[in-house]
C-alpha positions as CSV (number, residue, x, y, z in Angstrom):
1,M,132.3,169.0,40.1
2,I,135.8,171.3,39.0
3,M,137.9,169.4,41.6
4,L,136.4,165.9,39.8
5,W,138.2,167.3,36.5
6,R,141.3,168.1,38.5
7,G,141.6,164.6,39.9
8,L,140.5,162.4,36.8
9,C,143.0,161.5,33.8
10,I,141.9,160.3,30.4
11,L,142.0,156.9,29.9
12,P,142.9,156.3,26.5
13,L,140.8,153.4,26.0
14,L,137.5,153.0,23.7
15,F,135.9,150.6,23.4
16,V,133.1,151.2,20.7
17,S,129.8,149.3,22.1
18,G,126.0,149.7,20.0
19,N,123.2,148.7,18.7
20,C,122.2,147.4,21.6
21,Q,118.5,148.8,21.3
22,F,116.4,148.6,24.9
23,L,112.6,148.1,25.4
24,F,111.0,147.7,28.4
25,P,110.7,143.9,29.4
26,F,106.6,143.7,28.0
27,L,107.6,144.8,24.3
28,H,110.2,141.9,23.5
29,P,109.9,138.2,23.3
30,F,113.2,137.1,25.4
31,N,112.9,135.2,28.4
32,N,115.5,136.9,31.3
33,P,119.2,135.3,30.2
34,T,119.7,132.0,32.7
35,H,123.6,130.1,32.6
36,N,124.3,128.1,35.0
37,G,121.2,129.6,37.2
38,L,123.9,132.9,37.1
39,F,120.6,135.1,36.9
40,G,117.8,135.8,38.8
41,G,118.5,137.3,42.3
42,G,121.0,140.2,43.2
43,G,118.6,142.8,42.8
44,D,115.3,144.4,42.5
45,I,114.8,144.0,38.6
46,E,112.1,142.5,36.9
47,R,113.2,138.9,35.6
48,N,112.0,139.8,32.0
49,A,114.8,140.5,30.1
50,G,115.8,143.6,27.7
51,G,116.0,143.2,24.0
52,F,114.7,143.7,20.8
53,P,112.5,141.3,18.5
54,G,114.6,140.5,14.9
55,G,113.4,142.1,11.5
56,G,114.0,141.1,8.3
57,F,117.2,140.3,6.8
58,F,119.3,140.8,3.5
59,P,119.3,138.2,1.1
60,I,122.6,136.1,1.8
61,D,125.4,135.6,-1.1
62,N,126.3,131.9,0.1
63,G,129.9,133.3,1.3
64,G,130.6,135.3,-2.2
65,F,131.3,138.0,0.1
66,S,134.2,140.5,-1.2
67,G,135.4,143.3,0.6
68,K,137.0,146.1,-1.5
69,H,137.6,149.8,-0.7
70,N,135.1,151.8,-2.1
71,N,135.7,154.7,-4.6
72,D,133.3,157.7,-5.2
73,G,135.4,158.7,-8.0
74,N,135.3,162.7,-6.8
75,D,139.1,162.1,-6.6
76,G,139.1,163.6,-3.2
77,K,136.5,167.0,-4.2
78,D,134.4,167.6,-1.6
79,D,130.8,168.6,-3.3
80,D,129.6,169.9,0.0
81,E,132.5,172.7,0.3
82,G,129.9,175.6,0.7
83,S,130.2,179.2,-0.8
84,D,132.6,181.7,0.4
85,A,129.6,183.7,1.8
86,E,129.4,180.7,4.4
87,K,130.6,181.7,7.7
88,S,134.2,179.8,8.5
89,V,135.4,177.7,11.3
90,K,138.1,178.9,13.1
91,V,140.5,175.9,13.9
92,V,142.7,176.4,17.0
93,D,145.1,174.0,17.4
94,G,143.5,171.2,16.0
95,S,140.0,171.6,17.5
96,A,137.2,173.4,15.5
97,D,136.2,177.0,18.1
98,K,134.2,179.8,16.8
99,I,135.2,182.1,19.9
100,N,138.1,184.0,19.3
101,N,141.0,182.7,21.3
102,K,143.9,184.5,19.5
103,D,145.4,186.1,22.6
104,K,145.4,182.5,24.1
105,A,146.2,180.4,21.0
106,K,149.4,180.2,19.3
107,D,148.9,179.4,15.8
108,N,145.1,180.5,14.2
109,V,143.8,178.5,10.7
110,E,140.9,179.7,9.4
111,T,139.4,176.9,6.7
112,K,136.1,177.0,4.8
113,Y,136.2,173.3,4.7
114,K,133.9,170.9,6.3
115,G,134.9,168.3,5.6
116,K,133.2,165.2,4.1
117,W,132.0,161.2,4.4
118,E,133.6,158.9,2.9
119,L,132.0,155.0,2.3
120,F,134.7,152.9,3.0
121,T,133.3,149.8,2.2
122,K,129.7,149.0,1.2
123,N,129.2,145.8,3.4
124,S,131.1,144.5,6.1
125,G,129.2,141.2,6.2
126,V,128.6,141.5,10.3
127,S,126.8,144.8,11.8
128,A,128.8,146.4,13.9
129,M,127.0,146.0,17.3
130,H,131.0,145.8,19.0
131,L,133.8,147.4,16.8
132,V,137.3,147.6,18.4
133,I,140.6,149.2,16.4
134,L,143.6,146.8,16.9
135,T,146.2,149.4,17.0
136,K,149.3,146.9,16.5
137,I,147.8,145.3,13.5
138,D,145.5,148.2,12.0
139,Q,142.3,146.1,11.9
140,A,139.0,146.9,12.9
141,V,137.2,144.0,14.6
142,I,133.6,144.2,14.1
143,F,131.0,141.6,16.1
144,D,127.5,141.1,16.2
145,A,125.3,139.3,19.0
146,T,124.9,135.6,17.6
147,V,120.9,135.4,19.1
148,W,119.6,136.4,15.7
149,K,121.8,133.8,14.0
150,K,122.1,135.4,10.4
151,S,124.3,138.0,8.9
152,K,125.6,138.6,5.4
153,L,128.6,136.4,5.5
154,K,128.4,133.3,5.8
155,L,131.1,130.7,7.0
156,P,133.7,129.3,4.1
157,G,132.8,125.5,5.6
158,P,131.3,124.0,7.9
159,P,131.7,123.2,10.9
160,C,128.9,125.9,12.1
161,R,127.7,126.3,15.3
162,I,124.6,124.7,16.8
163,V,122.8,126.8,18.6
164,E,122.1,126.5,22.4
165,G,119.1,124.2,23.3
166,T,118.7,122.9,19.9
167,N,119.6,120.9,17.0
168,E,119.7,123.8,15.0
169,Q,123.1,124.5,12.9
170,D,124.0,128.4,12.5
171,C,126.1,129.1,9.2
172,F,126.3,132.4,9.4
173,C,129.4,134.7,10.6
174,H,129.5,136.9,13.3
175,S,132.7,138.2,14.3
176,V,135.2,139.9,11.5
177,P,138.5,141.1,11.4
178,L,138.5,144.4,8.9
179,D,141.7,146.1,7.4
180,I,141.4,149.8,8.0
181,E,143.9,150.4,4.5
182,T,142.4,147.8,2.6
183,A,138.4,147.0,3.4
184,K,139.6,143.4,3.4
185,I,138.2,140.9,5.6
186,R,138.0,137.7,6.8
187,P,135.5,135.2,9.1
188,L,136.5,134.8,12.6
189,R,135.6,131.1,14.2
190,Y,136.0,130.3,17.4
191,I,138.4,127.1,17.4
192,L,136.6,125.0,14.6
193,V,132.9,127.5,14.7
194,T,132.4,131.1,14.7
195,L,131.7,132.4,17.8
196,N,129.9,130.1,20.1
197,H,128.8,132.4,23.5
198,D,126.6,135.3,22.6
199,T,128.1,138.6,22.5
200,W,125.2,140.4,22.5
201,C,125.8,143.6,24.8
202,S,129.3,142.5,26.1
203,S,132.3,144.7,27.2
204,G,135.6,144.4,26.7
205,A,139.1,146.5,26.5
206,L,142.9,145.9,25.1
207,D,145.4,144.4,26.9
208,V,148.9,145.6,27.5
209,N,149.8,143.2,24.9
210,G,147.5,144.6,22.3
211,R,144.6,141.9,22.7
212,L,141.2,141.8,22.9
213,V,139.9,140.7,26.7
214,S,135.8,140.7,25.8
215,T,133.4,139.9,28.7
216,G,129.9,139.0,29.3
217,G,127.1,139.1,27.0
218,Y,123.6,137.3,26.3
219,N,122.4,134.2,27.7
220,N,125.3,131.2,27.4
221,G,127.9,133.9,27.0
222,S,127.0,136.1,30.3
223,D,130.2,134.7,32.3
224,T,132.4,134.2,29.4
225,V,135.7,135.6,28.9
226,R,136.5,135.9,24.9
227,I,140.2,136.9,23.9
228,L,141.1,137.9,20.6
229,D,145.2,137.9,19.7
230,I,146.8,140.4,17.3
231,C,148.5,138.0,14.6
232,P,147.0,137.9,11.4
233,T,144.9,134.4,11.5
234,C,144.8,134.9,15.1
235,E,141.2,133.3,15.9
236,W,138.8,133.6,19.1
237,Q,139.5,131.7,22.5
238,E,136.2,131.6,24.8
239,Y,136.4,130.5,28.3
240,P,132.8,129.8,29.7
241,G,132.0,130.2,33.2
242,A,135.2,132.3,34.1
243,L,133.3,135.1,35.3
244,G,131.8,135.0,38.5
245,N,128.1,136.4,37.4
246,G,126.8,136.6,34.4
247,R,127.7,140.3,32.5
248,W,124.8,141.5,30.7
249,Y,125.4,145.0,30.0
250,A,128.4,145.5,32.0
251,T,131.1,147.4,32.2
252,Q,135.0,146.3,31.7
253,V,137.7,149.2,33.0
254,T,141.9,148.6,32.9
255,L,143.3,149.5,36.2
256,G,146.7,151.1,36.2
257,D,148.2,147.2,36.5
258,G,147.1,146.2,33.9
259,R,144.3,144.5,35.3
260,F,140.9,144.4,34.4
261,M,137.7,144.7,36.8
262,V,134.1,144.8,35.5
263,Y,131.0,146.2,36.7
264,G,127.3,145.5,36.9
265,G,124.9,144.0,34.4
266,R,121.3,143.1,34.7
267,N,120.3,141.4,38.0
268,F,124.2,141.8,39.3
269,P,124.6,145.2,41.6
270,T,128.3,143.2,42.0
271,Y,131.7,143.4,40.2
272,E,135.1,141.4,40.1
273,F,138.2,141.1,38.5
274,V,138.8,140.0,35.4
275,P,140.7,136.3,35.9
276,A,143.6,135.2,34.4
277,E,143.2,133.2,30.9
278,G,141.9,130.2,31.3
279,Q,141.3,130.6,35.3
280,L,137.7,131.0,36.7
281,N,136.5,133.0,39.4
282,A,134.8,131.9,42.7
283,K,131.8,133.1,43.7
284,N,134.0,134.9,46.8
285,Q,135.7,136.8,44.4
286,V,132.6,138.5,43.5
287,F,132.0,141.9,45.0
288,P,128.6,143.3,46.2
289,F,128.2,146.6,45.5
290,K,125.7,148.4,47.2
291,F,126.0,151.5,45.1
292,L,124.4,149.4,41.6
293,A,121.8,148.2,43.6
294,E,120.6,152.0,45.1
295,T,121.0,153.1,41.5
296,N,118.7,151.0,39.9
297,D,115.1,151.5,39.4
298,P,111.6,150.5,37.2
299,V,113.6,151.5,33.3
300,E,117.3,150.2,34.7
301,N,119.4,153.3,34.4
302,N,121.9,152.0,35.9
303,L,123.3,149.4,33.5
304,Y,126.7,150.1,31.2
305,P,128.2,152.3,34.3
306,F,130.5,155.0,33.5
307,V,133.9,153.9,35.1
308,Y,136.8,156.0,34.4
309,L,140.5,155.2,36.4
310,S,141.5,158.1,38.7
311,T,145.2,159.3,38.6
312,D,145.2,158.3,42.1
313,G,144.3,154.7,41.2
314,N,140.6,155.1,42.2
315,L,138.0,154.4,40.2
316,F,135.5,157.1,39.2
317,I,132.1,155.2,38.9
318,F,128.8,157.1,37.8
319,A,125.5,155.4,37.5
320,N,121.9,156.4,36.8
321,N,122.2,160.7,38.0
322,R,124.9,159.4,41.2
323,S,128.5,158.7,41.2
324,V,131.3,157.6,43.8
325,L,135.0,156.8,44.1
326,L,135.8,153.8,44.5
327,N,139.1,152.0,45.8
328,P,139.0,149.1,43.8
329,N,141.3,147.0,46.4
330,T,139.7,147.5,49.4
331,Q,136.3,147.9,48.2
332,Q,135.6,151.0,50.1
333,I,133.5,154.0,48.7
334,L,135.9,156.8,49.2
335,H,133.6,159.9,48.4
336,E,129.9,160.1,47.2
337,F,129.8,163.1,44.8
338,P,126.7,165.3,44.3
339,V,123.5,163.7,42.6
340,L,123.5,165.0,39.0
341,P,120.5,167.0,38.3
342,G,118.0,166.2,35.1
343,G,117.9,162.7,35.4
344,A,119.7,159.3,34.4
345,R,122.3,160.1,32.1
346,N,123.4,155.7,31.3
347,Y,122.1,152.9,29.8
348,P,118.9,152.8,28.7
349,A,118.6,156.3,29.1
350,S,121.5,156.2,26.6
351,G,123.9,159.1,27.2
352,S,127.5,159.2,27.4
353,S,130.3,160.2,28.9
354,C,134.3,161.7,28.6
355,L,136.7,163.3,31.0
356,L,137.7,166.4,30.6
357,P,141.6,167.5,30.3
358,I,143.2,169.0,33.2
359,T,144.8,171.4,30.8
360,L,141.9,173.5,29.5
361,Q,143.6,176.3,27.6
362,P,146.7,176.4,26.0
363,D,148.6,179.1,28.1
364,E,147.1,177.4,31.4
365,T,150.1,175.4,34.2
366,R,149.6,172.5,34.2
367,K,148.8,171.2,37.9
368,S,148.0,167.8,39.2
369,S,146.1,167.6,42.4
370,R,144.2,164.7,43.9
371,L,140.3,164.3,44.2
372,R,139.0,165.6,47.1
373,S,135.6,166.7,48.3
């Protein structure tokens, strides 16, 4: 594994995706998502979809929501600082470390301050199934699934979203930008309505211009590409049918040239490049990926695979307990790594992953080397 860490670099991209609870198919009321016949086939997964039953909701204030930065009134004082008798934490080069690294670190700072939690806002209006920081405009975009049809914030006025397959109106907001300095929010719409294509357990990333490009989701959102630009008043633009396969619980990754690829998702052991805005992928632009079919199991422990861009332009892909190095342009697996002991790590086993830095100690000589067996 040492060569793996030396061969990979940290991809400075975080797409926070949470709240996607997974229950086994016999525990939930949803059928398998079907949008234009996309789902069903392509793998040996049960046709029942994963999900969780909706619970109760808090009362709605009919749009009278006002987000304000909460001040707890303690003037920045920490009520939990602890006594002098408590063991202090040694901070080495900005990281908490109880190991004595005096011989290796230039600056050692001791502190008894443990940090504290601060309530930024009492209510964001929308549950943060997904939260993405738009760094160029200092806003956090929060968006939730639309399948529940409720939130703590109503749209400021008509028109409302028409729930797919019904005449029911959904007049609740499912997406808000939150100012990370003031905590102010505003409802986001798709053209004249809120998000129209379900983002439940979708994926996404920021493009080279700082825009959010979101892919996939549940039901009618499974093959959708969404784009949110970075102007203060920008709204969602949605392109249903842009993806060649449905992508529910899939992973989106940024390549070295700025393009996006999206891997996997329920019932689809495949991958594809994310098309340019307004374009649609044809079926022949979707590539079968035997590795994802092989890593499927009765609990589907290959969803949201871990995908990282390697220093050589290839992709490190981990699913279940196996990992490979893939050339995204030739669709060839260049190397398969040893099986990781201890069972599945990614969703729904719900592990997490990160890449360690090439330089682990301050006095190391940084070396660049290609990944090899």
